[in-house]
Backbone bond lengths (Angstrom), bond angles and torsions (degrees), N, CA, C in turn:
res aa  C-N    CA-C-N  psi(-1)  N-CA   C-N-CA  omega(-1)  CA-C   N-CA-C  phi
1 M - - - 1.465 - - 1.510 114.37 -
2 L 1.329 116.31 -26.39 1.372 120.60 172.90 1.518 110.00 -136.63
3 E 1.359 115.30 133.96 1.477 122.85 175.53 1.495 109.43 -129.16
4 I 1.310 119.45 117.29 1.398 128.12 169.22 1.539 108.20 -101.00
5 K 1.277 116.26 109.10 1.498 119.56 -173.84 1.434 113.17 -112.13
6 N 1.361 118.15 116.19 1.411 126.25 166.65 1.531 114.00 50.65
7 I 1.341 113.79 44.48 1.515 121.41 -177.11 1.501 113.07 -69.84
8 H 1.351 117.65 128.88 1.436 123.47 170.28 1.510 109.10 -115.72
9 K 1.331 118.80 136.15 1.380 119.22 -179.93 1.576 110.89 -151.70
10 T 1.364 115.79 121.16 1.443 121.43 179.20 1.551 108.88 -124.44
11 F 1.316 117.29 129.70 1.493 119.98 173.46 1.470 111.64 -94.85
12 N 1.318 115.00 143.59 1.493 121.90 177.76 1.547 110.84 56.47
13 E 1.250 118.98 44.46 1.474 125.13 -176.05 1.553 108.45 -60.24
14 G 1.320 117.65 132.44 1.408 124.69 175.49 1.525 114.32 82.43
15 T 1.378 115.30 5.70 1.479 115.97 175.42 1.613 108.95 -114.16
16 I 1.270 112.01 176.50 1.459 118.16 -179.53 1.521 111.19 -64.40
17 N 1.282 115.82 -26.29 1.522 123.58 174.75 1.444 117.36 -87.47
18 E 1.356 119.03 13.98 1.424 122.20 -179.94 1.529 113.76 -52.74
19 K 1.346 114.83 130.47 1.544 118.25 178.54 1.488 108.32 -134.29
20 K 1.274 118.56 115.49 1.443 121.80 171.59 1.543 110.38 -84.60
21 V 1.282 118.98 118.96 1.446 122.40 -174.65 1.584 106.18 -99.58
22 F 1.321 118.32 -49.64 1.516 120.41 -178.01 1.508 109.27 -127.96
23 E 1.324 113.49 137.27 1.477 123.58 176.09 1.509 108.06 -129.46
24 G 1.387 117.50 68.48 1.433 118.84 -179.24 1.489 116.75 97.74
25 L 1.347 116.37 37.32 1.505 122.86 -178.26 1.531 107.96 -72.34
26 S 1.289 120.40 131.30 1.418 125.05 168.77 1.490 114.44 -135.99
27 L 1.361 115.20 144.27 1.438 122.18 -178.67 1.555 108.22 -158.41
28 T 1.338 113.72 140.41 1.444 119.59 176.65 1.524 109.46 -127.01
29 L 1.329 116.25 133.34 1.431 124.09 176.59 1.541 107.51 -116.66
30 E 1.454 113.41 125.00 1.453 112.16 178.34 1.530 107.84 -85.35
31 D 1.355 115.19 166.83 1.420 121.32 -177.32 1.584 109.20 -60.24
32 G 1.294 115.90 125.21 1.479 118.01 179.14 1.517 113.54 98.48
33 D 1.306 116.37 -10.87 1.557 119.47 177.74 1.481 109.00 -62.96
34 F 1.390 118.06 139.67 1.364 125.42 166.90 1.531 105.75 -119.90
35 V 1.290 113.46 99.81 1.516 122.27 -172.99 1.525 110.22 -98.47
36 T 1.297 119.03 123.81 1.427 121.14 168.56 1.546 112.83 -96.48
37 V 1.329 115.47 143.56 1.513 118.45 -171.27 1.598 106.56 -124.66
38 I 1.246 115.10 127.43 1.438 118.46 176.68 1.575 109.34 -139.41
39 G 1.325 114.70 152.58 1.507 115.32 179.57 1.499 109.07 -174.96
40 G 1.258 116.02 175.53 1.445 124.92 -179.25 1.527 115.69 -68.96
41 N 1.246 118.30 174.16 1.498 118.14 174.83 1.522 110.63 -61.05
42 G 1.305 116.89 132.71 1.454 119.95 -179.48 1.509 119.00 72.49
43 A 1.306 114.58 13.95 1.435 122.75 -179.26 1.584 117.39 -61.93
44 G 1.326 110.45 -29.08 1.425 119.70 -179.28 1.538 116.69 107.79
45 K 1.333 115.26 12.95 1.471 121.73 -173.60 1.545 111.95 -62.32
46 S 1.258 116.76 -53.39 1.465 120.85 -178.67 1.530 112.63 -71.40
47 T 1.377 113.81 -35.19 1.461 117.36 177.29 1.531 109.83 -61.57
48 M 1.316 117.79 -40.29 1.432 121.33 -180.00 1.577 108.62 -62.07
49 L 1.304 121.01 -41.83 1.457 120.55 176.82 1.485 114.03 -68.35
50 N 1.287 114.32 -33.20 1.546 117.82 177.53 1.533 109.29 -68.22
51 I 1.267 117.28 -37.04 1.492 123.33 178.21 1.566 109.06 -66.56
52 V 1.311 116.84 -42.71 1.484 117.78 178.52 1.492 110.15 -67.36
53 A 1.385 120.75 -37.93 1.409 123.86 179.92 1.523 115.43 -74.61
54 G 1.368 114.91 -16.75 1.461 118.51 178.55 1.530 112.62 97.03
55 A 1.308 116.28 5.07 1.529 116.74 -179.79 1.529 109.55 -74.25
56 Y 1.296 119.84 -24.46 1.458 123.60 174.56 1.510 111.06 -118.74
57 P 1.279 120.79 136.19 1.536 118.82 173.72 1.533 106.05 -83.06
58 V 1.319 113.61 160.84 1.493 116.00 -179.85 1.567 107.22 -103.83
59 D 1.314 117.06 156.00 1.411 121.44 172.61 1.497 113.52 -78.08
60 E 1.315 112.94 -32.02 1.446 121.30 -176.66 1.480 110.94 -158.85
61 G 1.268 117.92 149.80 1.514 122.15 174.92 1.538 111.00 109.64
62 Q 1.380 115.21 -169.27 1.384 120.08 -175.48 1.623 110.63 -141.87
63 V 1.364 110.91 149.59 1.491 115.98 172.74 1.582 100.97 -123.00
64 I 1.309 112.23 125.20 1.500 119.86 179.69 1.492 109.16 -123.47
65 I 1.289 117.71 127.47 1.460 125.40 177.41 1.584 111.62 -117.70
66 D 1.273 115.79 112.61 1.456 120.67 -179.37 1.448 110.63 53.58
67 G 1.324 119.30 44.55 1.473 124.15 177.16 1.442 116.29 82.66
68 V 1.432 117.66 -4.65 1.474 118.64 -176.47 1.569 107.56 -104.62
69 D 1.317 113.73 124.63 1.537 117.90 176.87 1.537 109.06 -73.04
70 V 1.301 114.15 112.46 1.486 120.73 -176.98 1.523 111.49 -105.83
71 T 1.313 115.97 6.55 1.452 120.78 -171.68 1.489 115.22 -50.91
72 K 1.330 114.26 -38.92 1.533 119.55 -176.72 1.472 112.22 -98.32
73 L 1.326 118.34 2.63 1.465 120.18 178.20 1.436 112.55 -78.03
74 P 1.322 124.22 135.49 1.403 125.45 172.14 1.569 115.92 -67.81
75 E 1.263 117.60 165.27 1.479 119.11 -167.18 1.622 109.20 -59.39
76 F 1.400 115.67 -42.33 1.472 116.35 -176.75 1.563 115.58 -65.14
77 K 1.359 112.69 -26.37 1.478 114.93 176.60 1.461 114.91 -82.72
78 R 1.332 118.44 -12.04 1.493 122.26 173.77 1.484 111.31 -85.99
79 A 1.408 116.42 -6.92 1.406 120.76 -174.12 1.611 113.68 -62.91
80 K 1.305 115.67 -24.99 1.442 118.88 -178.70 1.545 110.25 -77.36
81 Y 1.336 117.21 -13.81 1.466 121.47 176.85 1.556 112.01 -98.40
82 I 1.346 113.18 -27.50 1.484 116.62 -165.15 1.564 110.90 -120.37
83 G 1.341 114.10 140.96 1.431 124.40 168.73 1.546 106.42 -110.60
84 R 1.307 118.77 138.19 1.469 117.03 -177.14 1.537 110.82 -142.28
85 V 1.294 113.44 140.56 1.467 122.57 176.12 1.518 109.33 -125.91
86 F 1.389 115.55 127.56 1.443 119.48 -173.76 1.553 111.37 -95.10
87 Q 1.292 114.98 176.57 1.423 121.58 176.17 1.558 111.36 -66.07
88 D 1.324 115.16 -45.01 1.456 120.93 -176.42 1.555 110.08 -78.60
89 P 1.328 121.48 119.48 1.456 119.88 -178.27 1.581 110.50 -62.49
90 R 1.298 118.70 -16.16 1.440 120.77 -177.22 1.527 110.31 -75.95
91 M 1.267 118.20 -23.88 1.425 122.08 178.87 1.493 114.71 -79.46
92 G 1.266 116.72 143.60 1.509 119.85 178.69 1.471 115.06 93.88
93 T 1.412 116.82 -10.22 1.430 118.90 174.56 1.546 108.37 -135.58
94 A 1.381 115.16 164.70 1.389 123.39 179.52 1.537 109.71 -98.87
95 S 1.305 119.69 114.96 1.475 125.00 -174.78 1.467 113.30 -58.20
96 D 1.369 117.74 -40.95 1.504 122.10 -170.27 1.543 111.38 -90.63
97 M 1.418 116.79 2.60 1.422 120.04 174.69 1.437 112.33 -102.39
98 W 1.356 114.39 155.18 1.525 118.91 176.74 1.498 114.32 -69.18
99 V 1.263 115.98 157.83 1.407 124.29 179.12 1.562 108.70 -50.47
100 E 1.264 118.41 -50.24 1.502 124.93 -173.04 1.559 106.87 -68.33
101 E 1.348 118.92 -34.61 1.504 122.42 178.69 1.510 110.14 -68.24
102 N 1.419 116.95 -37.58 1.398 117.71 177.63 1.547 112.13 -68.10
103 M 1.380 116.00 -40.45 1.400 119.15 179.19 1.552 112.65 -67.34
104 S 1.301 113.67 -31.92 1.572 116.53 175.72 1.472 111.36 -65.30
105 I 1.326 118.45 -37.87 1.471 117.75 177.86 1.467 112.45 -65.47
106 A 1.364 115.25 -40.31 1.529 118.85 177.32 1.541 109.95 -65.16
107 D 1.273 113.70 -35.86 1.532 117.53 -177.78 1.461 110.29 -69.50
108 S 1.331 120.11 -21.72 1.507 121.77 -174.04 1.548 107.62 -94.21
109 R 1.332 119.92 -0.81 1.455 122.65 -179.73 1.461 111.22 -54.73
110 G 1.372 119.89 126.62 1.382 124.91 175.32 1.561 112.97 92.14
111 H 1.349 115.74 -4.12 1.420 120.49 -179.07 1.566 109.90 -108.90
112 T 1.322 115.16 151.99 1.510 119.89 174.42 1.583 106.15 -69.10
113 R 1.344 116.14 126.21 1.403 121.35 178.46 1.496 111.75 -84.18
114 G 1.332 116.94 128.62 1.500 120.96 179.51 1.572 106.93 -97.72
115 V 1.352 109.39 -159.45 1.514 113.88 -177.39 1.486 109.14 -89.55
116 R 1.344 120.74 -16.86 1.419 121.68 -179.15 1.550 113.69 -59.54
117 W 1.310 119.20 133.83 1.426 121.40 -179.54 1.560 113.16 -117.93
118 A 1.385 111.36 -38.14 1.457 119.04 -174.34 1.582 110.89 -57.98
119 I 1.285 116.91 136.52 1.486 121.39 -177.36 1.538 105.29 -83.76
120 R 1.329 117.59 129.28 1.427 123.58 -173.81 1.578 108.21 -78.87
121 G 1.296 113.96 150.09 1.518 119.46 178.54 1.522 111.97 -49.25
122 K 1.314 118.67 -47.69 1.462 121.09 -176.49 1.509 110.58 -64.80
123 D 1.351 118.35 -33.82 1.473 121.17 175.44 1.530 110.05 -63.22
124 R 1.388 114.50 -45.41 1.439 119.39 -174.87 1.486 109.27 -63.71
125 A 1.300 115.50 -41.46 1.461 119.78 174.96 1.468 117.85 -57.89
126 K 1.401 114.09 -40.78 1.438 120.50 174.44 1.498 113.65 -64.45
127 Y 1.344 117.23 -43.09 1.446 122.27 178.29 1.569 110.37 -60.99
128 R 1.358 115.25 -40.17 1.539 118.13 -179.89 1.474 107.05 -65.00
129 E 1.299 122.89 -40.61 1.431 122.32 -178.19 1.514 113.81 -68.36
130 Q 1.360 114.04 -37.06 1.433 119.53 173.23 1.528 113.62 -62.38
131 L 1.303 115.81 -46.19 1.403 121.11 177.49 1.532 115.58 -64.93
132 K 1.358 116.48 -30.77 1.404 121.26 177.34 1.518 111.46 -63.20
133 M 1.277 117.21 -30.79 1.461 124.13 -174.13 1.614 105.75 -69.45
134 L 1.385 116.70 -22.17 1.515 115.54 -176.41 1.572 107.10 -76.95
135 D 1.334 116.19 -20.85 1.512 118.73 179.00 1.488 108.85 62.81
136 L 1.313 116.57 43.65 1.513 118.76 175.38 1.516 109.29 -127.08
137 G 1.295 121.75 14.09 1.380 124.75 176.92 1.542 113.93 72.79
138 L 1.268 117.16 16.05 1.530 117.56 -176.38 1.445 113.20 -86.89
139 E 1.342 119.76 -4.93 1.504 120.59 173.15 1.502 113.35 -61.99
140 D 1.346 115.32 -21.22 1.473 117.53 178.98 1.476 111.24 -100.65
141 R 1.260 118.53 14.47 1.515 121.61 179.09 1.526 112.82 -125.29
142 L 1.321 115.58 37.39 1.461 120.97 177.52 1.490 114.37 -57.01
143 T 1.314 114.72 -33.40 1.562 116.66 -176.00 1.521 111.05 -104.03
144 T 1.320 115.21 22.05 1.554 119.00 171.71 1.501 108.74 -90.34
145 K 1.322 111.55 139.27 1.487 118.59 178.00 1.502 108.50 -68.79
146 M 1.368 115.57 135.10 1.485 123.84 -177.20 1.540 109.70 -54.75
147 G 1.279 118.72 -34.04 1.435 120.02 -177.29 1.504 117.73 -69.76
148 L 1.385 114.18 -13.26 1.413 121.89 178.62 1.558 113.51 -89.30
149 L 1.354 114.92 -8.54 1.489 117.21 177.49 1.455 112.26 -82.67
150 S 1.381 114.96 162.78 1.470 122.54 174.74 1.488 107.28 -68.44
151 G 1.375 117.55 166.43 1.431 124.49 179.47 1.593 108.95 -63.14
152 G 1.402 115.55 -40.39 1.425 117.97 -178.80 1.567 113.27 -66.61
153 Q 1.348 110.91 -43.84 1.493 117.02 177.95 1.523 109.52 -60.21
154 R 1.258 117.28 -45.12 1.470 122.71 -176.82 1.560 109.71 -61.92
155 Q 1.370 113.55 -47.98 1.400 119.61 179.30 1.558 114.76 -58.99
156 A 1.335 113.54 -41.45 1.473 120.48 175.38 1.495 112.76 -59.21
157 I 1.310 118.01 -41.70 1.485 121.51 179.63 1.497 109.01 -75.11
158 T 1.278 120.27 -33.90 1.436 122.77 175.29 1.504 110.53 -59.30
159 L 1.388 115.39 -44.91 1.451 124.10 -179.27 1.582 107.00 -62.33
160 L 1.362 118.05 -45.36 1.389 123.43 179.86 1.553 109.39 -59.69
161 M 1.312 114.49 -44.08 1.520 118.65 -177.67 1.612 108.97 -67.36
162 A 1.322 116.60 -38.10 1.426 118.00 -178.30 1.565 113.05 -65.71
163 A 1.345 116.22 -30.39 1.424 122.72 -178.90 1.507 115.48 -92.65
164 M 1.422 114.38 -9.75 1.472 120.26 -173.31 1.489 113.57 -50.29
165 K 1.336 117.81 -48.45 1.466 120.48 -174.15 1.494 113.15 -94.75
166 K 1.349 117.36 20.62 1.403 124.40 -178.70 1.448 114.30 44.58
167 P 1.322 117.31 69.85 1.500 122.90 -176.03 1.520 112.43 -64.38
168 K 1.329 117.45 154.06 1.469 117.58 172.89 1.514 113.05 -57.58
169 L 1.351 117.78 -31.44 1.367 121.53 -170.79 1.561 107.25 -145.92
170 L 1.314 119.75 132.30 1.446 126.81 176.29 1.519 107.80 -107.05
171 L 1.328 117.32 121.80 1.517 121.83 178.25 1.502 107.71 -108.18
172 L 1.363 115.27 123.70 1.521 118.27 -179.66 1.569 104.69 -119.95
173 D 1.264 117.89 112.12 1.482 122.21 -174.66 1.560 108.62 -105.80
174 E 1.394 114.61 91.78 1.389 121.26 -178.69 1.544 112.47 48.11
175 H 1.261 115.01 48.42 1.507 121.08 -167.44 1.497 113.21 -74.31
176 T 1.374 118.22 -5.85 1.450 120.57 176.53 1.495 112.96 -115.37
177 A 1.328 117.07 1.01 1.473 122.23 -172.61 1.487 115.17 -63.01
178 A 1.376 118.79 -27.34 1.389 126.63 -178.93 1.509 116.06 -89.93
179 L 1.256 117.32 -0.34 1.469 127.57 -173.36 1.501 112.20 -104.48
180 D 1.360 115.26 149.68 1.457 117.14 174.93 1.528 110.07 -69.28
181 P 1.353 120.23 158.70 1.448 122.57 -174.58 1.477 116.57 -52.71
182 K 1.330 119.72 -38.83 1.495 125.31 -179.46 1.568 109.65 -65.97
183 T 1.309 112.88 -49.80 1.428 120.28 179.40 1.614 110.58 -64.09
184 A 1.294 114.96 -42.05 1.464 117.20 -178.70 1.434 111.14 -66.31
185 A 1.320 123.46 -37.29 1.430 126.85 171.71 1.505 113.56 -57.99
186 K 1.354 115.61 -39.58 1.535 119.07 178.88 1.499 107.35 -70.40
187 V 1.300 120.83 -43.12 1.467 121.45 177.93 1.508 113.73 -60.45
188 L 1.329 114.89 -41.05 1.507 120.52 176.58 1.551 111.95 -62.75
189 E 1.314 115.94 -40.09 1.455 123.82 174.41 1.507 111.90 -57.37
190 I 1.334 114.16 -47.66 1.455 118.78 174.30 1.516 113.25 -62.31
191 T 1.372 113.46 -41.04 1.489 118.30 177.70 1.491 114.26 -53.34
192 D 1.395 111.72 -49.57 1.466 118.75 -177.65 1.592 110.28 -62.95
193 K 1.365 116.10 -39.30 1.497 121.13 -179.66 1.463 109.14 -66.66
194 L 1.341 122.53 -45.59 1.441 121.16 -176.91 1.530 112.54 -67.36
195 I 1.346 113.79 -39.90 1.504 118.67 178.94 1.534 109.95 -63.26
196 Q 1.281 118.08 -43.83 1.436 123.46 -176.51 1.490 109.59 -70.61
197 E 1.283 120.19 -48.77 1.424 122.20 -173.40 1.518 111.40 -71.16
198 N 1.350 120.48 -28.55 1.479 124.46 -178.55 1.429 111.09 -96.93
199 G 1.399 119.12 -4.61 1.498 118.81 -176.72 1.415 115.05 61.38
200 L 1.303 118.09 38.09 1.505 123.16 -176.39 1.531 110.92 -83.94
201 T 1.433 110.67 152.50 1.458 120.18 167.01 1.493 106.11 -94.76
202 A 1.319 117.44 134.32 1.443 119.84 -173.70 1.499 112.54 -141.03
203 L 1.330 117.31 146.83 1.503 126.64 179.83 1.467 102.82 -126.40
204 M 1.345 118.88 113.32 1.448 120.27 179.42 1.543 112.87 -120.85
205 V 1.324 113.06 119.31 1.507 118.87 176.70 1.475 106.71 -89.72
206 T 1.359 117.55 133.12 1.481 121.43 -175.78 1.593 106.31 -141.33
207 H 1.302 113.55 153.74 1.536 116.15 173.00 1.460 107.02 -98.93
208 N 1.307 121.23 -9.34 1.474 124.02 -172.90 1.578 109.13 -94.35
209 M 1.344 114.75 111.62 1.408 116.38 -179.79 1.522 118.38 -64.56
210 R 1.340 116.63 -32.06 1.415 117.86 179.11 1.582 109.71 -73.55
211 D 1.334 119.13 -31.65 1.460 122.28 177.73 1.508 107.20 -69.87
212 A 1.305 119.06 -38.85 1.421 125.33 176.57 1.547 113.74 -56.78
213 I 1.287 112.57 -39.81 1.464 121.60 -176.07 1.545 107.64 -80.45
214 A 1.395 118.96 -39.56 1.373 123.80 -170.18 1.567 111.43 -74.56
215 H 1.238 114.50 -32.10 1.552 121.73 -169.38 1.650 110.05 -105.47
216 G 1.254 111.75 147.18 1.476 117.60 174.60 1.463 112.49 82.95
217 N 1.389 119.81 177.95 1.416 128.08 -178.82 1.506 108.80 -111.09
218 R 1.288 115.72 -0.49 1.513 117.71 -177.35 1.487 111.17 -157.00
219 I 1.398 118.34 143.60 1.404 121.67 179.99 1.471 108.24 -129.25
220 I 1.359 117.78 135.43 1.463 120.44 172.81 1.524 106.16 -120.59
221 M 1.399 112.74 147.15 1.435 119.95 178.68 1.573 106.47 -120.22
222 M 1.342 114.97 131.25 1.453 117.52 -176.51 1.551 108.28 -113.06
223 N 1.300 114.28 155.96 1.520 120.42 178.35 1.584 107.31 -157.91
224 A 1.321 116.79 119.07 1.395 125.49 175.29 1.521 111.42 58.30
225 G 1.382 114.98 42.74 1.489 118.09 179.77 1.476 117.28 81.26
226 K 1.316 120.34 7.84 1.466 122.69 -178.10 1.503 107.02 -127.98
227 I 1.407 112.02 150.52 1.495 117.60 173.28 1.538 104.74 -91.44
228 V 1.405 111.24 116.64 1.470 115.76 -172.80 1.607 109.92 -104.61
229 L 1.307 113.75 -12.96 1.441 119.22 177.33 1.513 111.73 -139.41
230 D 1.349 121.23 140.93 1.429 120.52 176.50 1.553 104.83 -147.98
231 I 1.351 113.85 101.77 1.443 118.88 -170.41 1.552 110.23 -119.65
232 K 1.293 116.12 135.72 1.486 120.31 -175.17 1.537 110.54 -143.78
233 G 1.324 110.85 175.49 1.523 115.68 175.66 1.516 117.92 58.86
234 E 1.315 114.17 -143.84 1.451 119.94 -178.10 1.508 114.39 -59.87
235 E 1.360 113.78 -34.38 1.428 117.12 -179.83 1.608 112.25 -65.02
236 K 1.292 116.46 -35.64 1.468 121.29 175.53 1.510 112.85 -65.65
237 K 1.432 113.53 -40.56 1.447 118.35 -174.57 1.546 109.57 -64.99
238 K 1.358 116.06 -25.53 1.502 118.10 -176.11 1.480 112.87 -94.86
239 L 1.357 115.82 2.44 1.468 123.10 -179.61 1.540 113.57 -60.56
240 T 1.360 116.54 144.47 1.430 120.72 165.85 1.563 105.61 -123.95
241 V 1.278 117.96 167.04 1.477 121.45 174.39 1.471 111.61 -57.28
242 E 1.282 117.13 -48.15 1.470 123.30 -176.59 1.545 111.02 -62.27
243 A 1.375 114.79 -42.42 1.486 116.55 176.34 1.437 112.64 -64.73
244 L 1.364 116.85 -37.48 1.478 120.03 -179.24 1.478 111.24 -65.96
245 L 1.285 119.70 -39.22 1.518 126.58 179.27 1.525 106.42 -64.39
246 A 1.330 115.13 -43.84 1.424 117.17 -177.68 1.616 109.83 -64.64
247 E 1.235 114.39 -46.15 1.517 121.43 177.05 1.487 110.36 -58.40
248 F 1.331 121.35 -42.08 1.430 123.33 179.77 1.510 110.92 -66.53
249 T 1.303 118.59 -40.61 1.481 120.15 178.23 1.505 109.94 -65.02
250 K 1.301 118.39 -39.62 1.408 123.96 178.73 1.522 113.84 -61.18
251 A 1.408 111.53 -44.82 1.456 120.60 -172.82 1.587 112.76 -73.67
252 S 1.415 109.44 -37.85 1.458 113.93 -170.69 1.551 112.72 -105.16
253 G 1.307 117.19 -13.39 1.496 122.27 -175.71 1.474 112.24 67.03
254 A 1.266 116.47 23.51 1.514 119.11 177.17 1.483 110.63 -143.06
255 E 1.337 115.47 153.83 1.489 120.89 177.32 1.520 108.50 -72.14
256 F 1.331 119.36 148.16 1.427 124.35 -175.67 1.569 104.75 -74.63
257 S 1.311 116.11 131.47 1.533 121.29 -173.41 1.469 111.66 -124.13
258 N 1.321 117.81 72.88 1.471 124.01 172.04 1.465 107.86 -141.38
259 D 1.280 118.99 101.15 1.505 121.68 -174.51 1.480 109.02 -61.47
260 R 1.347 120.12 -43.99 1.427 119.38 -177.90 1.504 113.48 -57.77
261 A 1.429 113.32 -43.25 1.403 115.64 -179.67 1.519 112.11 -66.43
262 L 1.321 118.29 -40.21 1.440 117.68 179.93 1.505 113.11 -66.40
263 L 1.305 118.25 -39.71 1.408 124.10 179.71 1.546 113.82 -64.61
264 S 1.320 113.61 -36.37 1.404 118.02 -179.18 1.526 114.71 -72.81
């Protein structure tokens, strides 16, 4: 479903601030894979997601989604293949628009927009049912402005919107990092449910090692722009934080350096 082939990326090339991030990064996700990504500071986790989404062009290499080479496509043209949830709950939704208006925009992704604006009754009923699944009481707040919701409520709706059209690929960029632990756990529960029920392929960057181990069928660890560990199946199910840290040190020859991940 996703192929990252021999990606090279340098920022500020030829200047005093030159930073080589990737020198031949490759990764393949099979249809239905739910891959969690963790790594030290500056490992390249979010940069990899931004390259897949089209936010950053590559210097060399290819990004292929479901057999389609999207390497040269701008970010907005990749939207029909990708659903994305950011770390900041305020991103991905319009604060001054109602909940149902935000959902209507997400529902129209990939379709030609006409002059009709009013939300039809059958659409409203559909949105209410989808919100009920979140178990947050939001099905009765369709005409509430998004900006009046809590961070967790907003992130849950953003997640629902990202999965609404069953994208080829769901990108989750530390989407629970700004939430308190209880709310983060609820959003992750919703994440698992949406991915499983819709049969989505997902790539989730997280700073929380326990979450990276507990969710998905595969975990990769990055260090200095390289994938140093790729663990799946029964081996992943048996992982502990301590074992993962030991494997990371063995594979990379360095101590894990992400304070947030270690503290969490």
